[in-house]
C-alpha positions in Angstrom: 78.6 138.8 137.8 76.9 142.3 137.2 73.5 140.7 136.7 73.9 138.7 139.8 74.7 141.8 141.9 71.8 143.7 140.4 69.3 140.9 141.1 70.5 140.6 144.7 70.3 144.3 145.6 67.0 144.7 143.6 65.4 142.1 145.7 66.5 143.8 148.9 65.3 147.2 147.8 61.9 145.8 147.4 62.0 144.2 150.8 63.0 147.5 152.4 59.9 149.1 151.2 57.9 147.5 153.9 58.3 149.7 157.0 57.4 146.9 159.4 60.3 144.9 158.0 58.0 141.9 157.8 59.1 141.0 154.3 57.1 140.8 151.1 55.5 138.0 149.2 56.2 139.3 145.6 58.1 141.9 143.7 57.0 144.3 141.1 58.1 144.1 137.5 60.0 147.1 136.1 58.4 150.4 136.8 60.8 153.2 135.3 58.3 155.9 136.2 58.9 155.3 139.9 62.7 154.8 139.6 63.8 158.3 138.5 66.9 159.1 140.3 67.3 162.7 141.3 70.7 164.3 140.7 71.2 165.0 144.5 71.1 161.3 145.3 73.7 160.5 142.6 75.9 163.3 144.0 75.5 161.8 147.6 76.5 158.4 146.4 79.5 159.7 144.4 80.7 161.4 147.5 80.9 158.0 149.2 83.2 156.5 146.7 86.4 155.2 148.5 84.7 155.2 151.9 85.9 152.1 153.8 83.7 150.7 156.5 84.5 148.0 159.2 81.4 146.0 160.0 80.7 143.6 162.9 77.5 141.5 162.8 75.6 140.1 165.8 73.4 137.2 164.8 71.4 135.7 167.8 69.6 132.4 168.0 66.4 134.3 168.7 65.7 137.8 167.5 62.7 138.3 169.8 63.7 140.7 172.7 62.4 138.4 175.5 64.6 135.5 174.3 67.4 137.4 172.8 69.5 137.9 176.0 69.8 134.3 176.7 70.4 133.3 173.1 73.4 131.7 171.6 75.2 134.4 169.5 77.2 134.4 166.2 79.5 137.4 166.3 81.1 138.0 162.9 84.0 140.6 163.2 86.3 142.4 161.0 84.4 142.6 157.7 86.0 145.5 155.8 84.3 146.9 152.7 84.9 149.9 150.4 82.2 151.7 148.6 82.8 152.2 144.9 80.9 153.6 141.9 80.0 152.0 138.7 78.0 148.9 137.5 76.0 150.8 134.9 72.9 152.9 135.2 70.0 150.8 133.8 67.9 151.5 136.8 64.6 150.5 135.0 65.4 146.8 135.5 65.3 147.0 139.2 61.9 146.2 140.7 60.2 148.2 143.5 57.4 147.2 145.8 53.8 148.3 145.5 54.5 150.7 148.5 56.1 153.2 146.3 53.1 153.6 144.0 52.0 156.2 146.7 52.7 159.9 146.8 56.2 159.5 148.2 58.2 157.6 145.5 61.6 156.2 146.4 64.6 157.5 144.6 67.7 155.3 144.3 71.1 155.0 142.8 70.8 151.5 141.6 73.4 149.0 142.4 77.0 150.1 142.7 80.3 148.3 143.1 81.6 147.2 146.5 85.0 145.8 147.2 85.6 143.5 150.1 89.0 144.1 151.6 88.7 141.5 154.3 86.0 138.8 155.0 84.5 138.5 158.4 85.5 136.0 161.1 84.2 134.2 164.1 85.5 132.0 166.7 84.1 128.5 167.4 85.3 125.3 168.9 87.2 124.7 165.6 89.0 128.0 166.0 88.8 131.1 163.9 86.4 130.6 161.0 86.1 132.9 157.9 82.7 134.0 156.5 83.0 134.6 152.8 80.4 137.2 151.7 80.7 137.3 147.9 79.3 139.4 144.9 79.0 142.5 147.1 77.2 145.6 145.9 75.6 148.6 147.5 73.1 151.4 146.8 71.6 154.5 148.4 67.9 154.9 148.6 65.8 157.9 149.7 62.1 158.7 149.9 61.4 162.1 148.6 60.6 164.7 151.3 62.3 162.8 154.0 65.4 163.8 155.9 66.9 160.3 155.8 67.5 157.4 153.5 69.5 154.2 153.7 72.8 152.8 152.6 72.2 149.1 151.6 74.8 146.5 151.1 74.0 143.1 149.6 76.0 139.9 149.4 75.7 136.2 148.7 76.6 133.7 151.4 77.5 130.3 149.8 76.9 128.1 152.9 75.3 128.1 156.3 77.4 129.6 159.1 76.8 128.1 162.5 78.1 128.8 166.0 76.3 126.7 168.8 72.6 127.3 168.2 73.0 130.6 166.3 72.8 130.1 162.5 73.2 132.4 159.4 71.6 130.6 156.5 73.1 130.4 153.0 71.6 132.8 150.5 71.3 136.5 150.1 72.5 138.6 153.0 71.6 142.4 153.4 72.8 145.2 155.6 70.9 148.4 156.0 72.1 151.5 157.7 70.1 154.8 158.2 71.7 157.8 156.5 70.8 161.5 157.2 71.6 164.9 155.9 73.1 167.0 158.8 70.4 169.6 158.3 67.7 167.0 158.2 69.0 165.2 161.3 68.9 168.4 163.3 65.4 169.1 162.3 64.3 165.6 163.2 66.1 165.9 166.6 64.1 169.1 167.4 60.9 167.3 166.4 61.8 164.4 168.6 62.7 166.5 171.5 59.4 168.4 171.3 57.5 165.0 171.0 59.2 163.6 174.0 58.6 166.8 176.1 54.9 166.9 175.2 54.5 163.1 175.8 56.2 163.4 179.2 53.9 166.3 180.1 50.8 164.2 179.5 52.3 161.2 181.3 53.3 163.2 184.2 49.9 164.8 184.4 48.2 161.4 184.4 50.4 160.2 187.3 49.8 163.3 189.2 46.1 163.1 188.9 46.1 159.4 189.9 48.1 160.2 193.0 45.5 162.8 193.9 42.8 160.3 193.6 44.6 158.1 196.1 45.2 160.9 198.6 41.8 162.7 198.7 38.9 161.4 200.7 36.4 163.5 198.9 34.4 161.2 196.5 33.5 164.1 194.2 37.2 165.1 193.9 38.2 161.5 193.4 36.0 161.5 190.3 37.3 164.9 189.2 41.0 163.7 189.5 40.3 160.3 187.9 38.6 162.1 185.0 41.6 164.3 184.5 43.9 161.2 184.6 41.9 159.6 181.9 42.0 162.8 179.7 45.8 162.9 180.1 46.1 159.2 179.3 44.1 159.7 176.1 46.3 162.6 175.0 49.4 160.5 175.5 47.9 157.5 173.8 46.8 159.6 170.7 50.2 161.0 170.2 52.2 157.7 170.9 54.5 156.9 167.9 57.6 155.1 167.2 58.4 157.4 164.2 61.3 158.9 166.1 62.9 155.6 167.4 65.4 155.6 164.5 66.6 159.2 165.2 70.0 159.0 166.9 70.4 161.5 169.8 74.0 161.0 170.4 76.7 162.2 167.9 78.9 159.3 169.0 76.5 157.0 167.3 77.2 158.6 163.9 79.9 158.6 161.2 80.4 161.6 159.1 80.4 160.9 155.3 80.9 163.1 152.4 78.7 165.8 151.1 77.0 166.6 154.4 75.8 163.1 155.2 76.0 161.2 158.4 75.6 157.4 159.0 74.0 155.8 161.9 76.5 153.2 163.3 73.8 150.6 164.1 72.1 148.8 161.2 69.9 145.9 160.5 70.9 142.5 158.9 68.4 140.5 156.7 68.6 137.2 155.2 66.7 135.9 152.1 66.7 132.1 151.6 64.6 129.5 150.0 63.2 126.7 152.5 63.9 123.6 150.4 62.4 121.3 153.0 59.1 123.1 152.9 59.3 123.9 149.2 58.6 127.6 149.9 59.9 130.4 147.9 62.5 132.9 148.8 61.6 135.0 151.8 63.3 137.7 153.8 63.7 137.9 157.5 65.4 140.2 160.1 68.2 138.1 161.6 70.3 140.5 163.6 72.2 143.7 163.9 75.3 145.3 162.2 77.7 147.7 163.7 79.9 149.9 161.6 83.2 151.7 162.1 85.0 153.9 159.6 88.6 153.5 158.9 
């Protein structure tokens, strides 16, 4: 069972190395040099032992934003898990993706034990159905020099779960929740605020100059205002980024953990399965969202 848990979480750790969440086609073999776990991460993980989390899953038929609102939904509620320690420390066996050969290597605890106190349930025409997620484990990952990391949970789903047209395929199931140090979160919030203020200044300037283009009857001034609008648009376009999208602004969206860490309540759900009909290899895909509460 230990090897099964290690292989499950190892595959997901490799998957999470892709920032775009588009999945990977292959995993690396063992690379102990990149898998050195710093003491602070072990301390962070030890502080979470005994933490109980209540998790609800929202699995839509379509994950694309345009189709999501009208999609059939599979809501799985009342999954309760407890974070534990243990499962050994042979971290060199856990593969990492090529991404972490770069200057910012990932640090990780390796797989740790997870106890499932209650399986999730959903309601269908057949009544209340239980979703058994087995062989659970978790780990914490961090990229050196960053103020945030992730708490990853991995499970095995023995059979497909379906409600109307929404479907969760059998195979490996992963949940990822962003985790921050309290100090790091405040620093990122400040940077996010400065970014938003500056971006708004350029956007407002663009709109202001475009309005002046429409108001003035002087052709020369029309050209001047239009040029200024273009310059403001260029400044806004050059600084546009989604780097701060994952930074929570509201403390109500956070859960306080041990050792000065906070957890973002909204996470992502990924599934890895083999498409037997097409004969394709195991692949990972974003399939929905997870929402966590602390007991």
